N, C-alpha and C positions, 0 to 999 in steps of 0.2 A: 592401616591398610598395607598389605604386602607390596613390596617394591615392583613385582611383576604386574600386579593389578594397576599400579600407578603408571607404569610404562604403557600398558594397554590403553589407558585413558588418554595419555599424552599423544600417542601415535595413532589413535583412532582416526579413521579417514574423515569423519565429520569435524572433529576438533582441528585436525591439520588444515583442512580446506577453509574452515571459517576463520581461523587465525590468519592464514595467508590472505584471504579475501579482505579482512579488516585492515591488516597491515598495509597492503598495497593500496587500498582505497584511501586510508589516512595519509599515505605518502603521495596522494593526488595522482596516482595512475588512473587513467580512464577506467570507469567502472566495468565496461565491456571486456577490456583486456584483463582487468583484475579477476573477473569471474572465470574467464577461460583458464588463466594460470592457476587459480584456486581449484578449479575442477581437475586439472591435470595433476596438481599436487595431491588432492584427495584420492584420485584414482591410483596413483603410484603408491600412496600409503596403504591402499586397499589391495595391493598386489595385482592390479589390472594391467594387462600388457599395453605398452605404449606403441609398439610396432607390431605389424603382422597383417595377414590378408583376411582374417576373419571379421565377424561382426561384433566382436567382444573387446576390441581395442578401445582405449579411452575416447579417442576422437569419434569413432564410429558410434559408441554409446551416446556421446554428447549430441551428435547430429540426429540420432534416432529419437532422442528425447524432445526434439524441437516440436514434435506434433502435440505434446502435452499442452503447450501454451500457444500453439499456432493460431487458434481461433481468437485468443486474446490479443495477439500481436496484430492480426488482421483488423480487429476492432479498433485498436489504437491508431492504425494508419487511416482508417476510414473516419474515426473521430477527429483526427487532426485535419483531414481534408474538409470535413464538415465545419470545423472551427474556422479554418482558413476562408471557406466560402462565406460564413457569417460575417467575418471581419471585413471581407471585400464589399459587402452590402452596406457597411457603416453602422449596422445595428448595435454591434458591441460597443462602438464609441458613443453612441447615443445613450446606451444603458449606463456606461461609465460616467458620462456627464450628469445623468439623472442622479446617480448615486452620490457624486461629489456635491451636487447642489443640496441634496437632502441631508447629507452628513456634515457638509461644510468642512471646517478644519478641526474636526473632533477625532483625535487619534484612536481612542478606545472604541468609539462608535464604529469606525471603519473595521477594526479588528473583530468586533462583535458581528458585524454584517458578514465578513468573510467566514467566520465560524458557523453562523446560521445557514448560509448558503451551502457550505460543505455538508452540514448535517442533512439538509433537505435533499442533497444529491444522492444520498444513500437510501432514503426512505420515502419521502413525500413525492419527489420527482427523481426517480432512481436512474439517473444518467451517469452515476459514478464520477469519474474525473473528466468527463467530456466538457464540462463547463469551464474548467480551469484555463486552458489556452484561449478561450473566448473572452472571459471576463477579467482575468487578472492583468495581462499585459497592458491594456489601456489605462488601468488605474495606478500603474507604477509611478507615474509622475506625481500623482496626489500623495502617494506614500513617501516619495522623495521629499516633497515639500513639508510633510509632517515629520520627516526624519524618523520614520518608523523602522526599527530594526527588523529586517526581513526574517530573521530567525524566529521572532515572535509570530510573524505572519505564517511561517512554515508550520509552527506548532499549532496555531489556530486551525489551519487547513487540515493538517494531519489528524487533529482531534476530531474534526467533523467527518473525516473519511473513515475513522476507526470506531469511535465510541458508539455511533448509532447501530452498526451491525452487531456490536457486542451486547448492547443493552436493550435495543428496541426490536421486537419481533415483527418487523414490517419491512418490505423491500429487501435489500441485501441482508438486513438483520434477520428476516425470516429464513433466508437461505442458510446463513451461518448457524443459527440456532437449531435449524432442522438437521444440519450436518452433525452437530453436537449430540442432539437427542437420538438420531438414528444410529450413530456409531456406539454410543453408550448402551443403547438397547440391544444392539447386535452382539455386544460383548458381555451380556448378562446382567445389565442394570436397566430396568425398565424406566424410561424417562420420556417425558413429553416436552414440547416446546414451551409450554406454560411453566414447567419446572425450571427450565433453563433461564427464562426471562425473570423468574421470581428471585434468582440469586445474582444474576449478572449485573444488576444495577450497582452492586457493591464496587465492581471494577470500573464502571462508568463514573461513579462518584469519586473514586480515587484519582482517576485521570483528570476529572474536572478540577479538583483541588490542585493538581500539578500544573494544569494549564494556567490557572489564576496566578500561581507562583511565577511561572515563566513570563507572563505578560506584565504583571505589576511589580515584579522584583528583578528577576534575572535579566530580562531583555528590555527593561524599562527605559534605559538611557538612550538619548537620541543617537542615531547613526547616520553619517553622511554618505550619500550616494550621488553619483554624477547623473544629471538629467540629460539623457542622450537624445539624439535627433529622432530616434524611433519613438521614444516616449512622448516627445513634444508633438510629433505628427499624430499619434494616436489620440492624445488627450485634447488636442486643438482641432479635431475634426469638426467640420461645420454641422451643427445640430439644427436641422430644419424640421418641417412637418414630416410625418411618416409618409412614405410613398409606397407604390405597389411592391417594390422589391422587399421593403421592410415587412409588409403584411404577409408576403409569401414566406419570408424567413421565419416569422413568428409561427405561421402554419407548419413549417417544416420542423420547428422545435417541438410543437405539440405532437406531430406525427412520430418523432423520435421517442418521446415519452410514452405515447400510447403503445407503439410497437414494442418498446422495451418492457413495459409492464406485461403485455400479452405473451411475448415470445421469450423473455428473459435472455435475449441475445443482443449484445452490443453491436456486433457486426451488422446484423439484419436491420436493426433500428437506425444505425448510422447511414446505411445504404438507402433506406426508405426516406430519410431526411434529405439526403443528397438528390435522390430521384425527384422529390417534391420541388426542390429549388430549381432543378434543371427543367422539368416539365412545365412549370409555371413561370419560367423566365427570370428568376432571381439570379441565376448564373447563365451566362451566354455559352452556347455550345463550344465556341472557339476558345473559351477560357477554362474549360474543364482540365486540360493538361496543366495549366498554371496553378489551379487550386490543388490538384493532386500533388504536384511537386512541392507546394507550400506545406501540405499535410505531411509529406514524407520528411521534410526538413524540420517540422515542428515536433513530430511524434516518432520519427523513424528510429532514433536511438533507443527510446523507451520500448518500442516494439522488438528491436533486436535483443535488448536486455531480457525481455520476457522469454524470448526464444532460448537464449542461453540459460536462463533460470530453469526452464523445463529440461534441457539437456544436462544441466548440473545435477538436478534431482535424480535423473535417470542413472548417472554415473555413481552417485553416492549410494543409491539403493542397490546398485549392482555390486558394490564393495561389501555389502552387509554391515556397513559401519553404523547405521541407525540401530539395527537390532542388537549389535554388540554393545553400543553405548547404553541402550535401555537395560540390557542384562547386567552390565557393570553397575549401572545406577541402582537397580533392584538389589544387587548384592551389597551395595554400600548402605542401604537404608536400614536394614535390620527391621525392628518394629517401632522405631522412633518416628512419630507422626510429623514432627517439625523437620527432621532430616528428609523424610519422604516427600513432604511438600516442597522443600527446597530443591531436591534432585529432580522432581517432576517438572518444575518450572524452568530450571536451568536447561534441561534437555530440550524442552519445548523452545526455549530461546535459541539454542544452537541450531536446531533443525530449521526453524522458521527464518533465522538470519541467513541461512544458506539458500533455501528454496524460495524465500520471499513470499510465501502464501500461508496465512493462518488457516484458510479453509482446507488446504492440502495436508496440514500438520495433524489434524484431528484423527484421520484413519490410521496414520502411522503410529501414533502414541496410544490410541484407545485399546488396542489388542492386548497389551500387557499391563497397562496402568489401571484399567478398570478392575480386573481381578485382584491386582495388588492393593488398590485402595480399599476394596472390600475386606481383604485379609487383614489389613492393618487396623481397620475399624473406622475408616472415614464414612460419614453419612452420605446419603445420595446427594444432598445439596452441596456438601463439601467437595465431593468428587466432581460434580458439575463445575463448581467454581475453579477447581484446580485445572481441569481439562480446558476450560475456556481461557483461563489465564495463560496456561502453557501454550495454547494455540495462538493467542493474540500477541504474546511476547515476541519481539523481534520484527513484527510487521511494521511497527514504527521504528525506524533506525536501520532497517535492512536496505542496502544499496539497490537490491533487486525488487523491492516492493513498490507497488503502485501508490502506497500511502506516502512514500517519499519521492518517487519519480514524478507523480502528479504535481505536487507543489513546486518542485524544481522546474518543471516545464513552464509554469507560469511566471514564477519569480525570477527566473534566469533569462527572461526574454531579452533583456538588454545586456546580458553577459556579466552581471555583477553579483551573482548569487551562486556559491559553490554547492554542488549536490551533496558532497560528503560533509564539509565543515559547517555549512549553513542550514542544511536540512537533516541529514542522517544523524550527525552527532547530537544536535540539540533535541531532536525527537526521541532518540535512543535514551538519552539521559532523563528527559522530562517524563516520558511515559512508561518506559520499561521498568524503572525502579519502583514507582508506585503500583504498577500491575503486579510485580513480583511480591512486594510487601503485602499488598491486599490479599493476594491468593494464599500466601503462606500463613499470615496471621488469622484472617477471618475463617479459613478452613479448619482451624483448631477449635472453633466455638460454635459452628452451625451444624 
């Protein structure tokens, strides 16, 4: 490869920003600040002005991009408020007590339950990460007693948040697979959702094998955590018969699920759940401010990270770095199918690591990669697999992804779980490697 081409790759805005983001995050700088610095670094590498009066400076583009994820950020604040309200009624503690009685002191049973609930949150009861701050903090004491390595719990939860939308065409999975099918069809390869689900199970199977390795081998050893006062209070909550507040809370949860299914809007469904609790007296009018402040404390950082992620994507797109990276990748492929598959998945990893959304990666990559796959000779199933793999890569492991932010929100409720080292690094290693290997290898044979 010519030296000029190598330099273009090294100083590509996407590469620069992702390297800065990962380096600062691994150095334990707050993820919000890391993303802002990485955004500025990427903008400078893309020759965007840092100063000036126009709307095209780096910070102006960053702020303009907030609107991309504004609805998601609002949803997270409302979800946090809803979770805080449920906790205030004592229902979460009752559920955690029930779980502990059913599971007893069975470590792997608890991890299996966490995985199953996470899977259900994407498809059967599509509330996404709304359940995490409600369910996980009260059971931290049980996890401490079992000496469960929370990195294993993070992997289980991330698996449940990612694999169902990749492999199962229902709930969020239907949305993701429709995005894949629509963008491939739009770019000249006629594909249906059924075609996507017919091959994406390969990726789900690879991630399941990796999860089993993480739970039973890599993070099998006991890990000590301090049982804090907050944990004890949550787990030792008095469990009596269900009262009116509990029944209203259950009704509110049902309302959230129904509105979510109908509207596909997390903000609206969360607001409907809160309204139900307020109208029927599960939350007192004078306590609304308290619940809202608790919601901001619980999910505020995640909401701001999502806003910054939207701005980050806006800046990087303005640099032209994604298009440049794709063109450089195309030039490096030649007609070698293995190299082509590797380059496609690597670019998907870099883009998703930065913007934190697998759903948003698909339209970016499909424009050039679909005709490329056709010209090299990849079949339709192989192209679907590569695009799905490229989009999903980085979702697990990205500091800005809700696949990592969600588990951290629950597991770090007592301040003993690092977002980067205990969630992002484990999920990156455990899931991205098998996703890449499965995409590259299987695409050669289908």
